[in-house]
C-alpha positions as YAML, in Angstrom:
chain: A
units: angstrom
residues:
- id: 1
  name: MET
  ca: [-26.20, -22.39, 8.35]
- id: 2
  name: ARG
  ca: [-25.26, -18.74, 8.20]
- id: 3
  name: THR
  ca: [-23.06, -17.46, 5.40]
- id: 4
  name: LEU
  ca: [-20.20, -15.02, 5.82]
- id: 5
  name: LEU
  ca: [-19.11, -13.10, 2.73]
- id: 6
  name: ILE
  ca: [-15.58, -11.92, 3.47]
- id: 7
  name: ASP
  ca: [-13.58, -9.22, 1.72]
- id: 8
  name: ALA
  ca: [-9.92, -9.85, 0.92]
- id: 9
  name: ASP
  ca: [-7.67, -6.77, 0.51]
- id: 10
  name: ASP
  ca: [-7.15, -4.93, 3.82]
- id: 11
  name: THR
  ca: [-9.53, -7.33, 5.55]
- id: 12
  name: LEU
  ca: [-7.54, -10.56, 5.34]
- id: 13
  name: TRP
  ca: [-4.18, -9.20, 4.21]
- id: 14
  name: GLU
  ca: [-2.39, -5.90, 3.75]
- id: 15
  name: SER
  ca: [-2.93, -4.22, 0.40]
- id: 16
  name: ASN
  ca: [-3.31, -0.46, 0.24]
- id: 17
  name: ILE
  ca: [-0.11, 0.20, 2.22]
- id: 18
  name: TYR
  ca: [1.85, -1.07, -0.79]
- id: 19
  name: TYR
  ca: [0.02, 1.25, -3.18]
- id: 20
  name: LEU
  ca: [0.74, 4.13, -0.82]
- id: 21
  name: ARG
  ca: [4.39, 3.11, -0.68]
- id: 22
  name: CYS
  ca: [4.67, 3.09, -4.47]
- id: 23
  name: SER
  ca: [2.98, 6.49, -4.68]
- id: 24
  name: GLU
  ca: [5.33, 7.90, -2.07]
- id: 25
  name: GLU
  ca: [8.39, 6.65, -3.95]
- id: 26
  name: LEU
  ca: [7.11, 8.22, -7.18]
- id: 27
  name: THR
  ca: [6.39, 11.43, -5.28]
- id: 28
  name: ASN
  ca: [9.89, 11.61, -3.85]
- id: 29
  name: TRP
  ca: [11.38, 11.13, -7.32]
- id: 30
  name: LEU
  ca: [9.17, 13.79, -8.93]
- id: 31
  name: VAL
  ca: [10.08, 16.23, -6.17]
- id: 32
  name: THR
  ca: [13.76, 15.84, -7.13]
- id: 33
  name: LEU
  ca: [12.76, 16.91, -10.66]
- id: 34
  name: GLY
  ca: [11.18, 20.10, -9.36]
- id: 35
  name: VAL
  ca: [7.53, 19.11, -9.02]
- id: 36
  name: GLU
  ca: [5.69, 20.48, -6.00]
- id: 37
  name: ARG
  ca: [4.93, 17.68, -3.55]
- id: 38
  name: SER
  ca: [1.43, 19.00, -2.90]
- id: 39
  name: ALA
  ca: [0.52, 18.62, -6.58]
- id: 40
  name: ILE
  ca: [1.39, 14.95, -6.92]
- id: 41
  name: GLU
  ca: [-1.14, 13.08, -4.79]
- id: 42
  name: PRO
  ca: [-4.15, 14.88, -6.34]
- id: 43
  name: ALA
  ca: [-2.81, 14.11, -9.82]
- id: 44
  name: ILE
  ca: [-2.45, 10.42, -9.03]
- id: 45
  name: ALA
  ca: [-5.93, 10.29, -7.49]
- id: 46
  name: HIS
  ca: [-7.42, 12.02, -10.54]
- id: 47
  name: PHE
  ca: [-5.97, 9.55, -12.99]
- id: 48
  name: GLU
  ca: [-6.79, 6.55, -10.79]
- id: 49
  name: GLN
  ca: [-10.44, 7.48, -11.25]
- id: 50
  name: GLN
  ca: [-10.00, 8.28, -14.93]
- id: 51
  name: VAL
  ca: [-8.63, 4.83, -15.80]
- id: 52
  name: LEU
  ca: [-11.25, 2.86, -13.87]
- id: 53
  name: PRO
  ca: [-13.62, 2.40, -16.84]
- id: 54
  name: SER
  ca: [-10.79, 0.86, -18.87]
- id: 55
  name: PHE
  ca: [-8.85, -1.07, -16.25]
- id: 56
  name: GLY
  ca: [-11.28, -1.64, -13.40]
- id: 57
  name: TYR
  ca: [-9.80, -2.22, -9.94]
- id: 58
  name: SER
  ca: [-6.58, -3.63, -11.31]
- id: 59
  name: PRO
  ca: [-2.96, -2.79, -10.46]
- id: 60
  name: HIS
  ca: [-2.48, -2.32, -14.21]
- id: 61
  name: GLY
  ca: [-4.79, 0.68, -13.97]
- id: 62
  name: TYR
  ca: [-2.88, 2.05, -11.01]
- id: 63
  name: ILE
  ca: [0.40, 1.74, -12.90]
- id: 64
  name: GLU
  ca: [-1.13, 3.52, -15.88]
- id: 65
  name: ALA
  ca: [-2.39, 6.27, -13.56]
- id: 66
  name: LEU
  ca: [1.13, 6.84, -12.25]
- id: 67
  name: ALA
  ca: [2.42, 7.30, -15.80]
- id: 68
  name: LEU
  ca: [-0.43, 9.62, -16.77]
- id: 69
  name: ALA
  ca: [0.05, 11.70, -13.62]
- id: 70
  name: THR
  ca: [3.77, 11.93, -14.32]
- id: 71
  name: ARG
  ca: [3.13, 13.08, -17.88]
- id: 72
  name: ARG
  ca: [0.62, 15.73, -16.77]
- id: 73
  name: LEU
  ca: [2.92, 17.04, -14.05]
- id: 74
  name: ALA
  ca: [5.94, 17.06, -16.36]
- id: 75
  name: ILE
  ca: [4.03, 19.26, -18.79]
- id: 76
  name: GLU
  ca: [2.84, 21.57, -16.02]
- id: 77
  name: TYR
  ca: [6.34, 21.96, -14.61]
- id: 78
  name: LYS
  ca: [8.05, 22.39, -18.00]
- id: 79
  name: LEU
  ca: [9.89, 19.08, -17.91]
- id: 80
  name: GLU
  ca: [10.74, 17.18, -21.07]
- id: 81
  name: VAL
  ca: [8.29, 14.32, -21.57]
- id: 82
  name: THR
  ca: [10.54, 11.50, -22.77]
- id: 83
  name: PRO
  ca: [9.95, 7.75, -23.10]
- id: 84
  name: GLU
  ca: [12.53, 7.31, -20.35]
- id: 85
  name: LEU
  ca: [10.57, 9.58, -18.00]
- id: 86
  name: LEU
  ca: [7.36, 7.62, -18.50]
- id: 87
  name: GLU
  ca: [9.12, 4.27, -18.27]
- id: 88
  name: LYS
  ca: [10.57, 5.35, -14.94]
- id: 89
  name: ALA
  ca: [7.05, 6.18, -13.71]
- id: 90
  name: TYR
  ca: [5.85, 2.73, -14.70]
- id: 91
  name: THR
  ca: [8.59, 1.08, -12.66]
- id: 92
  name: PHE
  ca: [7.32, 2.67, -9.45]
- id: 93
  name: GLY
  ca: [3.99, 0.88, -9.81]
- id: 94
  name: ALA
  ca: [5.34, -2.46, -11.06]
- id: 95
  name: PRO
  ca: [5.65, -4.01, -7.56]
- id: 96
  name: MET
  ca: [1.83, -3.99, -7.32]
- id: 97
  name: LEU
  ca: [1.66, -6.78, -9.90]
- id: 98
  name: CYS
  ca: [2.96, -9.11, -7.18]
- id: 99
  name: PRO
  ca: [2.81, -7.28, -3.85]
- id: 100
  name: PRO
  ca: [4.00, -8.77, -0.57]
- id: 101
  name: MET
  ca: [1.56, -11.17, 1.06]
- id: 102
  name: VAL
  ca: [1.20, -10.23, 4.72]
- id: 103
  name: LEU
  ca: [-1.83, -11.56, 6.57]
- id: 104
  name: LEU
  ca: [-3.49, -9.34, 9.13]
- id: 105
  name: PRO
  ca: [-3.32, -10.52, 12.77]
- id: 106
  name: GLN
  ca: [-5.04, -13.80, 13.67]
- id: 107
  name: VAL
  ca: [-6.73, -14.16, 10.28]
- id: 108
  name: SER
  ca: [-5.96, -17.86, 9.81]
- id: 109
  name: GLU
  ca: [-7.05, -18.82, 13.33]
- id: 110
  name: THR
  ca: [-10.22, -16.77, 13.03]
- id: 111
  name: LEU
  ca: [-11.21, -18.28, 9.68]
- id: 112
  name: ALA
  ca: [-10.64, -21.76, 11.07]
- id: 113
  name: ALA
  ca: [-12.95, -21.04, 14.00]
- id: 114
  name: LEU
  ca: [-15.63, -19.39, 11.87]
- id: 115
  name: ALA
  ca: [-15.63, -22.27, 9.37]
- id: 116
  name: LEU
  ca: [-16.83, -24.64, 12.09]
- id: 117
  name: HIS
  ca: [-20.27, -23.04, 12.15]
- id: 118
  name: SER
  ca: [-20.50, -20.87, 9.03]
- id: 119
  name: ARG
  ca: [-20.21, -21.13, 5.28]
- id: 120
  name: LEU
  ca: [-17.39, -18.81, 4.16]
- id: 121
  name: ILE
  ca: [-17.33, -17.16, 0.73]
- id: 122
  name: LEU
  ca: [-14.55, -14.81, -0.31]
- id: 123
  name: VAL
  ca: [-15.92, -11.78, -2.15]
- id: 124
  name: THR
  ca: [-13.46, -9.31, -3.60]
- id: 125
  name: LYS
  ca: [-13.08, -7.12, -6.67]
- id: 126
  name: GLY
  ca: [-10.29, -6.38, -9.12]
- id: 127
  name: ASP
  ca: [-8.30, -8.41, -11.62]
- id: 128
  name: CYS
  ca: [-9.58, -12.00, -11.45]
- id: 129
  name: LEU
  ca: [-6.23, -13.61, -12.23]
- id: 130
  name: LEU
  ca: [-4.20, -11.46, -9.85]
- id: 131
  name: GLN
  ca: [-6.73, -11.78, -7.03]
- id: 132
  name: GLY
  ca: [-6.75, -15.53, -7.54]
- id: 133
  name: LYS
  ca: [-2.98, -15.57, -7.19]
- id: 134
  name: LYS
  ca: [-3.27, -13.60, -3.96]
- id: 135
  name: VAL
  ca: [-5.67, -16.16, -2.53]
- id: 136
  name: GLU
  ca: [-3.26, -18.94, -3.51]
- id: 137
  name: ARG
  ca: [-0.26, -17.16, -2.00]
- id: 138
  name: SER
  ca: [-2.17, -16.40, 1.20]
- id: 139
  name: GLY
  ca: [-2.75, -20.07, 1.98]
- id: 140
  name: LEU
  ca: [-6.32, -19.23, 3.00]
- id: 141
  name: GLY
  ca: [-8.17, -20.73, 0.05]
- id: 142
  name: SER
  ca: [-9.10, -23.96, 1.84]
- id: 143
  name: PHE
  ca: [-11.26, -22.04, 4.34]
- id: 144
  name: PHE
  ca: [-13.62, -20.79, 1.60]
- id: 145
  name: ASP
  ca: [-16.43, -22.65, -0.09]
- id: 146
  name: ARG
  ca: [-16.29, -20.24, -3.04]
- id: 147
  name: VAL
  ca: [-14.23, -17.29, -4.28]
- id: 148
  name: HIS
  ca: [-15.98, -14.53, -6.23]
- id: 149
  name: VAL
  ca: [-14.07, -11.69, -7.89]
- id: 150
  name: LEU
  ca: [-16.60, -9.02, -8.84]
- id: 151
  name: VAL
  ca: [-16.11, -6.23, -11.37]
- id: 152
  name: GLU
  ca: [-17.74, -3.87, -8.88]
- id: 153
  name: LYS
  ca: [-19.21, -4.32, -5.43]
- id: 154
  name: HIS
  ca: [-22.65, -2.73, -5.61]
- id: 155
  name: ALA
  ca: [-26.08, -3.73, -4.37]
- id: 156
  name: GLY
  ca: [-26.94, -5.42, -7.65]
- id: 157
  name: GLY
  ca: [-23.79, -7.50, -7.48]
- id: 158
  name: TYR
  ca: [-24.63, -8.69, -3.99]
- id: 159
  name: ARG
  ca: [-28.19, -9.55, -5.02]
- id: 160
  name: GLU
  ca: [-26.87, -11.59, -7.95]
- id: 161
  name: LEU
  ca: [-24.48, -13.37, -5.60]
- id: 162
  name: VAL
  ca: [-27.33, -14.18, -3.21]
- id: 163
  name: GLN
  ca: [-29.32, -15.73, -6.06]
- id: 164
  name: LEU
  ca: [-26.34, -17.57, -7.52]
- id: 165
  name: GLU
  ca: [-25.37, -19.15, -4.21]
- id: 166
  name: GLY
  ca: [-28.93, -19.64, -2.96]
- id: 167
  name: LEU
  ca: [-28.34, -17.56, 0.16]
- id: 168
  name: ASP
  ca: [-30.80, -16.38, 2.78]
- id: 169
  name: PRO
  ca: [-30.18, -12.61, 3.15]
- id: 170
  name: SER
  ca: [-31.43, -12.66, 6.73]
- id: 171
  name: ASN
  ca: [-28.67, -15.13, 7.62]
- id: 172
  name: THR
  ca: [-25.87, -13.65, 5.49]
- id: 173
  name: TRP
  ca: [-23.22, -11.13, 6.54]
- id: 174
  name: MET
  ca: [-20.75, -9.14, 4.43]
- id: 175
  name: ILE
  ca: [-17.52, -8.48, 6.32]
- id: 176
  name: GLY
  ca: [-14.94, -5.94, 5.25]
- id: 177
  name: ASN
  ca: [-13.04, -2.68, 5.70]
- id: 178
  name: SER
  ca: [-14.70, -0.56, 3.01]
- id: 179
  name: PRO
  ca: [-17.91, 1.35, 3.73]
- id: 180
  name: LYS
  ca: [-18.32, 2.08, 0.01]
- id: 181
  name: SER
  ca: [-17.84, -1.46, -1.31]
- id: 182
  name: ASP
  ca: [-18.43, -3.86, 1.59]
- id: 183
  name: ILE
  ca: [-20.91, -2.27, 3.96]
- id: 184
  name: ASN
  ca: [-23.33, 0.13, 2.29]
- id: 185
  name: PRO
  ca: [-24.18, -1.92, -0.82]
- id: 186
  name: ALA
  ca: [-24.59, -5.07, 1.26]
- id: 187
  name: ILE
  ca: [-27.08, -3.27, 3.48]
- id: 188
  name: GLU
  ca: [-28.89, -1.97, 0.40]
- id: 189
  name: ALA
  ca: [-29.09, -5.55, -0.87]
- id: 190
  name: GLY
  ca: [-30.79, -6.66, 2.36]
- id: 191
  name: LEU
  ca: [-27.80, -8.36, 4.01]
- id: 192
  name: HIS
  ca: [-26.16, -7.83, 7.38]
- id: 193
  name: ALA
  ca: [-22.72, -6.21, 7.40]
- id: 194
  name: ILE
  ca: [-19.75, -6.08, 9.74]
- id: 195
  name: PHE
  ca: [-17.31, -3.20, 9.36]
- id: 196
  name: ILE
  ca: [-13.73, -3.89, 10.43]
- id: 197
  name: PRO
  ca: [-11.78, -0.64, 9.96]
- id: 198
  name: HIS
  ca: [-8.26, -0.51, 8.57]
- id: 199
  name: ASP
  ca: [-6.35, 2.72, 9.10]
- id: 200
  name: ARG
  ca: [-4.84, 2.66, 5.60]
- id: 201
  name: THR
  ca: [-8.01, 1.98, 3.62]
- id: 202
  name: TRP
  ca: [-8.02, 3.61, 0.16]
- id: 203
  name: SER
  ca: [-9.55, 7.07, 0.57]
- id: 204
  name: VAL
  ca: [-12.05, 6.44, -2.25]
- id: 205
  name: GLU
  ca: [-13.61, 3.65, -0.15]
- id: 206
  name: CYS
  ca: [-14.06, 5.85, 2.94]
- id: 207
  name: VAL
  ca: [-17.61, 7.16, 2.84]
- id: 208
  name: GLU
  ca: [-20.21, 7.56, 5.56]
- id: 209
  name: ILE
  ca: [-21.53, 4.21, 6.75]
- id: 210
  name: ALA
  ca: [-25.22, 3.55, 6.25]
- id: 211
  name: GLN
  ca: [-27.29, 3.95, 9.38]
- id: 212
  name: SER
  ca: [-28.88, 0.57, 9.93]
- id: 213
  name: PRO
  ca: [-29.38, -1.89, 12.79]
- id: 214
  name: ARG
  ca: [-27.92, -4.49, 10.43]
- id: 215
  name: VAL
  ca: [-24.47, -2.84, 10.58]
- id: 216
  name: VAL
  ca: [-21.99, -3.74, 13.32]
- id: 217
  name: THR
  ca: [-18.46, -2.39, 13.79]
- id: 218
  name: LEU
  ca: [-15.74, -4.64, 15.22]
- id: 219
  name: GLN
  ca: [-12.20, -3.43, 15.76]
- id: 220
  name: ARG
  ca: [-10.34, -6.62, 14.85]
- id: 221
  name: PHE
  ca: [-10.95, -9.54, 12.53]
- id: 222
  name: ALA
  ca: [-10.45, -11.87, 15.49]
- id: 223
  name: ASP
  ca: [-13.45, -10.27, 17.22]
- id: 224
  name: LEU
  ca: [-15.71, -12.14, 14.79]
- id: 225
  name: VAL
  ca: [-15.29, -15.32, 16.82]
- id: 226
  name: ASP
  ca: [-16.79, -13.81, 19.96]
- id: 227
  name: TYR
  ca: [-19.46, -12.01, 17.97]
- id: 228
  name: PHE
  ca: [-20.71, -15.23, 16.44]
- id: 229
  name: ASP
  ca: [-20.19, -17.34, 19.54]
- id: 230
  name: HIS
  ca: [-23.36, -19.35, 20.17]
- id: 231
  name: ASP
  ca: [-23.35, -18.42, 23.86]
- id: 232
  name: THR
  ca: [-23.41, -14.68, 23.23]
- id: 233
  name: TYR
  ca: [-25.01, -14.27, 19.82]
- id: 234
  name: ARG
  ca: [-28.68, -14.71, 19.03]
- id: 235
  name: GLY
  ca: [-29.66, -14.17, 15.41]
- id: 236
  name: ASP
  ca: [-33.20, -13.08, 16.30]
- id: 237
  name: GLN
  ca: [-31.75, -9.93, 17.87]
- id: 238
  name: LEU
  ca: [-30.77, -8.56, 14.45]
...
């Protein structure tokens, strides 16, 4: 039986749009204090990368990045750096600790169809507890044989997952919206990969996709059903 490794955020449900919304609300507030709008997004992006070693891909890190960006910009624009100012910055990121759960179109129906002929494993990254809560809130957990929350999605991580689950790389696909985390490292690890683009994917994840016959692009999650249909798909073609 083939195995489908399926990403979560922005593949099964909306995620990055809520981060963007929080950043926009912080931006609008800082602009009222006299900060140039064009300076805010780069500051947030800088500190998001700076906190990664300490926080990983966790909303706690994002919230900390908002506060650090606010502090840096306040200093640059001659604002008083007060506890109240920083506390206000934290509040803009707080919704990411329990963001809305909105499934992408036809996800449930597609997973149900795929599960008839494939083993499904959810493979995501971030805070293990918070990601687990997302899976629970989504109602999708019953479709998956396993859920793995990785510290980082790199080729080594995929190879370890293959060994842990006893997978056949030639009959395993990684499916997701991120070229950086879902597609390229899976290809490097010897798997197949299916890229399903999302127009609000985090910019850090948007890199050039590896050139390989083992990469396929589908426009919608629901297209996976036709792709893997036994009448139209032949594994020996890949």
